[in-house]
N, C-alpha and C positions, 0 to 999 in steps of 0.2 A: 356535867357541866352546869353551874349554872349560867342560863341566860340573862345580858343585861342590855338594855338600849343604848346605844353607842353613843358616849359623851360627845356634845358640842365640842367645838374648836373656835378659844380657847374654854376651857371647862370653868363654869362660874364655882363658885365655893360651895352653894348648897349642892351640888351634884355632883362633888368627890368623892368616890364610892369609900366606904368605911373597909378598911381590909386588914380588922384587929380579928386575928387567929387565921391559922394557917390554910384552912379549906376559903376563908374570905380574901386573904392577900392571893392565893392559888387561882381561883375563880378572875378575880378583876386584873390579874397580870395576864391569866390566861386570854382575858378577853379584848385587851388593850392589843396584844400578839395578831388575834384574828381580826381585829379592824385595821391593824396597821398604825398606829397611834401611841402617842406618847402616852407610857402608863401616870397616874396619878392617884396618888390614893393619903388616908391618914389611917393611923392605926393609934391605940389607943395603948400605951405602957404601963400598968400601974394607973395611977390618980393622973398621970400626963400623956403627952400624947405627941406624934410622929406627924410629919409630913414629906412623904418619899412623890419621885417623880423618876421616870428611869427613858429615855430617848432608845435604847436598844430594842424597844418593839416596835417602834414609828418604821415606816415605810424605810428601804432601805435608801432612798434617794433625800431621805429626811436629812437636814444638815442644823447642826447648830452652831451660829455664827458666833464669831469671835467676841463679837460686841455683846453680844446675850451673854454667854460666860462669861465675859466681866464682869458683865451688871451681875449676876446672880452670885459671883466669888463675892464682890463687894458686898453687898446685901448680907451672905451668910455672914462675913467678918466682922459686921456693923452688929448682928444678931447676936453671934459669941461675946463681943465685945460688950457688950449691953446687958448679957448674959441671960438671954432671951431662950438661947439653947447649949447646947453641952458643945466644949471645943472640939470633941468627935466626931462633929456632925461630917455630910461629905458634901462638898461642894464641885465635883462633877468630875471628870469632863462630862459621863453620860448619865452617870446615877447621882439623884441628890436625895441626900435622906437629913432633914433635921429634926433633931432630937431633942425632949426635954419639954413641949411647949406646955404651956399651962392650961390650954381651954382646946377642947373643939373646936369652936368656933376661928380662933386664929391659926390652928393644924390647916383648917380647911381655907380660910384667907392665903396661908401662905403656900400651901399646895396647889390652890388655883393661880396665885401668883407666877411659881415656878413654870407650870403648864403654858402660861401664859407665854412666858419668855421663852421658853423652848419651841415657840413658833413666832417666836420674832415680836412681841409685844414687850419691849422694854419698859414699857409705863409704869404697866400691872406692878415687879417688884420693886418699882423707887416708890409707889403709892403706898403698898403692905411694908416696904421697911425704909422711909426716907431715912436722908442724909440727915445728918445734926445739923442746925442751923449756929 
């Protein structure tokens, strides 16, 4: 199994693993489970990208607050309404997948924001997906 350095919490966008392909995904997911950390990754699908996060890999005592879940859900709805992600994207409650993102940098930004929010930093997702004014 590929050994990776533990990811910082929260994980900055440039360190979010690229889990494109079965082996890369399995390695990143396995490593998150070994570290008892929230899984986070980006994955290329053709010309588009996905951002993923999964709280099931975290320490059993890790909880996602209702406010974090509500904040992520509201951001996902804004992303769907703006057509930045597909409507079949998943907004939890423990597994999050944002489909059809235009670019790797944007996918990394959204993945890092998901990761931070799942650790209680509600401002990260608000910065990445601001409410319309």
